[in-house]
N, C-alpha and C positions, 0 to 999 in steps of 0.2 A: 156370109160365107167366110170360111177360114180354113186353115191347114192346107192351102193350095201350094204345091211344090214351087219353089222359087229358083231362079237362076238359069232356066233353060231358054233357048233361042225361040223355039216354036211355041212355048207355053203362052206368052202374052198374046200372040196372034189367035190361038185357039180360044183363049179366055175371052177376048174381045168379041169373037164371032159367036161364042156361046151365050154371053150375057148381054149382048147388044140391045135386046128388046125388053130387059127386065124392068125398065122404067116406063114402059108403055102405059099411058093413061094417068101417070102420076102428076099431080099438080104442084107438089113441093119439089124438094131437091133430093136426088139420090146420088150419092158419091160412090162410084163403082171402083173398088180395088180388089185384087185377088185375095188380099190378106184381110181386108176390113171394109165391107160394104156398109155404108151408113145412110140412114134416111133422116131428114131434118126439115124443119119448117117453123115459122113464127106464128104464135097464137095470141090474139088479144080479144077475140070474140068467140061466142059459141059456134058460129059458122066455121071459124078456123079450126076449132077442135074437131068438128065433124069431117072437115076436109082431110086432116091428118089421119083420122081413123080410117077413112076410105083408102087413103094412100097406103096405109099399113097392111090392108087386106090384099092389095093388088100383087105385091111380091109373093105372098103366100099362094095365091092362085097361080102365078107364073111358075112357082116351084112345083106345084102339083102337076101342072101340064107337062113340065120337063122332067118329072120323076126324080127330083132332088130335094134335099132338105137344107134349110138354113141352120147353121150352128149358132145358137143364141148364147153369147157370152154373158155371164152374170158376174158383176164386178164388186171388188173391194176398191175403195177410192181414197186418195190422199190429195188435198189441195194445199198449195203453198203460195204465200204472198210475199212481196208485192207483185212479183212476176207471175205468181199463181199457176204453176204447172200442176197437173193433176195426174196422179198415178193410179191405175186401175189394174185389177187382177182377178182371175176366176178362182172358184173353189170346187170345180168338178172332181168327183171321186175317181174318174177313169184316167187321170193324168193328162199331160199336154195342156195345162192351164196357161192361158196367155197372160203376160204382164206387159202393160203399156204405160208409157209416160206421155201424156197428152198436153198440148197447148190449148187452153180454153179460148172461146171466142173473144175478140178484142173488147167487146162490150162489157166483159167481166172485169177488165183491167183498167178501164178509163173512168174518169169522173163523170157524173151525170150531166154536167154542164158542157161536155165536149160533143154532144150530139149523137146521132145514130151511127152505128158501125155496120157496114154492109155485110161483113162476114159473121155468120152465126154458127159455124160448125167447129167442133174440136178437131185438132190436127195431131196426128201421131208423130211424136218426136223420137222415140226409141222404144224397143220392145224385146221381149224374150219369152221363155216358156218355163213353167215349173212342173215337175213331175208329181207334185202333191198339192192338195188343196191349200189355199191361203185364206185363213179366217181373220187374220189381223195383220196390219201393215203400219209401220211407223218409220218416218224419216228420223235420222239422227241429226240433231242440230249441230252447226258449226263444224261440219266434216268436209265440206266441199273444198276448203282451202288448206286442209291439214292432213288429209288421208289419201292413200293411193288405192284403197278398195272400198267397196260399198256393201252394206247389208240390206236385204229386202226380199220381197217375193210374196205373192198371194195367188191362190188358186182361182181358176175361173169359176164363176158362180154368181150368186146374188151380190149386189153392190153394198159396200160400206164406205164411209167417208172419214178422212182425217185432215187436220190442219197443221201446217208448219210454215216456217219462214224460208224463203228462197234466197240463196246466195249466188253470186256469179259462178258459173261452172268452170272454174279454172282447173279443177281436178275432179275425178269421179266422186260421187256422193254415196253416203251410206244409207241403207234402208234395211230394216229388220222385219221379218215376217214369221208368222207361226200358223200352224194348222195341223189337222190330223195327219198321220195316225198316232203321234206321240207329242211330248212337250218340248222337243228340241226346236231351235230357231234356225232359220235359213239366212244365209249371207249372200248378198248380191252386189254387183258393181253397176251403178246406174249413171248414165249420161256422161261417159268419158268424152273428152274433147274430140277424140279422133274416131269415135265409134257410135253407131246408133243401135247397139245391142245391149240389152240388160242381161248381165252374165252372172251365173252363180259362181261364187268364189269360196264357199265354205259353209260351215254351220257352227252353231253354239250348242253343244251337247249338255245334257243335265243327267245327274245320277237317277237311275231307275225311271228313265223317260218312257220306256216302252210300256204300253198299256195305260198311261196316264192321259187325262184330258189335254187338249191343246192348250198351250200356254197363253195367258194374257200378257200384254207387253206395254211398256211406257218407256220413253226416252228422255234424256236431258243431257246438256253439256255442262258438267260440273267441273271437277278438277281435270276430267277427261270425258270424252263421250261415253255415256253409260246407257245400258239397257236394263230396266227392271222387268223381271219375268217370273212366271210361276203359274202352275195349274191348280195348286192347293195351298192352303195357308202354311203348311209345314215345308213347302218347297220354294218359297219366295226368296229370290236372290238378285243381286246386282252384278252384272258382268261388264268389265271394261271392253268396249267394242274392238279397239285396235289390237290389244294384247290378249284378249279373251281371258284375262285374269279375273277371278272372282273377288269382289271387294266387299261383299256383304251377304250374309246368310241369316235369314230370320230364325229366331229361336221360338219354336212352337211345336207342341205335340198334337195340335188340332189339325185334322186332315180334311177340314171342310173345303169343298170345291170353290174356287174363285170365279167371279163373274167380271171383275175389273180391278185395275190398280192404277195409281197415279203418283207422280212426284208433285208434292205441294211446294217444295223447294229442294235444294240439293241435299238437305239433311232429313227431310220429313216425307214419309210415305203414307199413302192412304190406300187401304185394301178393302174390297167389297166382296163378301161371300155370296154364293148363289142363293142362300136363304135370307140374304138381306143384311147380315151383320156387318158393321163397319169396324175397322181396326186401324189405329195409328201406330206407326213405327218410326224410331229414330235411328238413322244410319250410324250415328256415333255411339250407339249403345246396342250392339248386335246381340249381346247376351240377355237383354231384357225380354221377358216373356211377352208374347202378343196377347192382348185381351180384346175380344170381339164384343161389341155392343149391339144387341138385337134391335130390330125395328119395333118401336112401340105399337102394340095392338096389331101386329102383322097377321094377316090371314094365313092359315096353314096351307102348305102344299103349293105355294106360288114361288116362282123364281124371280130374282131381282137383278137389276143392273143399276149403275150409278153414273151421274154426270157431275163434274166439278166446275164451278163457275169462277169468275174473277172477283176478288174481294175489293172493298173500297180502296181508292188510291191512297197509298202510304200505309196501308194496314199490313199486318203480318200474315203469313201463309195460312195460319190456323183460322183466319177470319173468312176464308173463301166459302161460299155457299155450296152445299151438296144436295142434290136431288136424287132420290131413289125411286125407280119405277118397277112395278111388279107385272107379271104376266097376266094378272087380273085387271090391270089398268089403275092400280092404286099408286099415287104419287105422295112421297113424304119428303119434306124439306128439313134439313138438319143443320144445326150450329155445331161445328166440330169441337167447340169448347165444352159442349154438353151432348155427347153422342147418344146418351141413353134417353134423351128427350126429343120430342118432335116440335119444330117451330110451327109447322103448318102441314096440312094434308088435304088431299082431294081425290076424287074418283074421276078419271078421264072418261070421256064419252067415246069409248072404243070397244070393238068386239073382243071376245076372248082370243088370246093369241093362238093361232093355228100352227105356228112354227116351232112349238116347244120352247119358246122364249129365246131361241137361238139368235134372233136378229133384233131383239129389243134394244132400243137406243133412246136415251134422254140426254139433251145438251142445252146448256145455257147460252143465251145470246151474248157475244163478247162485248157488245156496245150498249144494247138496250137493257136497262135495269129491270129485273124481275121477269123477263120474258124467257121462256124455254120451249123446246120442241120435243115431241115424242114420235116414235115410229116403230114398226116391227109387228104390227097387228094385222095390217091389210095393205092395200095399195095407196094409203094416204099418209101424209105428215101433218100432225096437229101442232099449232102454235098456241101457247097459253100465256096469260098474264097472271102471275102468282101474287101480285102485290096485295090483293084483297083477300087472299086465302086465310083461313083460321084453322084451328085444330079439330073442327067438326068432321072433316072427311067427306063433306058433301060433294055432289057431282059438279064438276067444273065445266063451264062452257068455253070451247076454244074460240080465240079471237080470229083464227084463220085456219082453213083446212085446204091443203094442196091435194087435189084429186087427180092430177095429171097422169100418174102411173096407172091408176085404176081403169083408165080408158084405153090402155095399151094392148088389149087382147090377152091371150093365154101365154103363160111362160112355158119353158121347155118341158116341165113335168105335166103339162096339160091342165094346170090350175090357173086361177086368176093371179095377176102379178102381186108380189109382196115386196114392200119397201125393205131393203136389207141394210141400208145405211143412209144417214143424212149428216150434213155439217153446215155450220154458219160460215158465211164469208167473213174473214177477220176484220175487214174494214168497211164493208157496205152493210149498214145496220139491218136492212130488211131483205137481204139476199141469202138464199140457201142453195146448196147442191144436194141432190138425193139420187139414189140408184135403186133399181128394183130387179126382181128375179127374171124378168123378161129381157134383161140386158140393156134397159133404157137408163140414161143418165140425164137428169134435168137440172137446169139452172133457173131459179124462179125468185120473184119478189112477192112479198105479201103486203096487204094493205089492211088498215083497221079504221072503221068509220068513227069509233069512239074508244075511250079507254086511256090508259096511262102509258102504254108502251110507246116509245119514240121520243 
């Protein structure tokens, strides 16, 4: 339930009377709030999974009897460590998309040797609304102690995940978001010391933004907090967050649509086109033309995304591994020193993407060498060990498959849940967060009986 009017005297009394029996027969925990009713439970056996599935069906039956509908928020998510706050936002097309900053369960923040934590639920820290969908959200590093405003925002919808570092909230933080109907960015103030409201404070506009695909974004704290953004190869630019000054514009006549971009360091950019081409750019040489290297032996008609890993300790930024994932389930690993060649390739054991590749996601484990995760095909997240892959492109067997979202029932569109985002915990090697189109947000660990990950 959401969008309940706030601030009246009679409202809370009527609300309690109306929803008092919504948890009737539920074996788990149902936290009832006018703004955010959540269901939770711990699962470590198949019987526990079945119990949660039964619990999820009961509120639906209650809603049918009382002639109401639950508003399922589907989220974009950002996780920050070490205090690990999580920012979620919707991407619904009708407006009124919720943006929330959540405090995760204490079990996500403590060391494994500190025992069990009794609290297993996320807690709302602050929130707001966006009148447009949010398809991408990025925290801006090193802004909580230096800035008085914050960038951000994401529409309600299917979840996505991001990772950043958390600083003490002495001042509001910056978050940048993007989403349809154009390529402009939204500016938000998040987590001010004296407020629990996430507030829109402006926008970053781009030339000819109307009619363009939504912008992909990346952030870094270089000479100043920067945001890298663009929807096509010829529209890539860097904007200084505080002053909104443009500090870099890519020189390209190629209008290929982008699927992702990243800072390798404060001077080096990596861009990935929807057709899979990779392009390196140097911020210090803005007039140098961008040259895109295609995926070797790439199947025609597939859309691609990329994930950038960490390089060996002490290595330069160009040594970071890059994985590209296609809507057909093809994975290609690339050495950026030779972008025209493939180090290794494999075919994931996944169904064809039913989402039009909108939510494809591939990410490297930040701690475990050669391990990566993929999602966006269905209600599962697959973990792979790429250490033994070669250039043959054969089918790869996942070392673990998280199926929790697949058992969550139907999403708001009447279809099975689709994982819309996932991310690795930055410090716990085998812990991931994932979100799905039914509004579910999962924190889970994976295990492997054999192999080299770990």
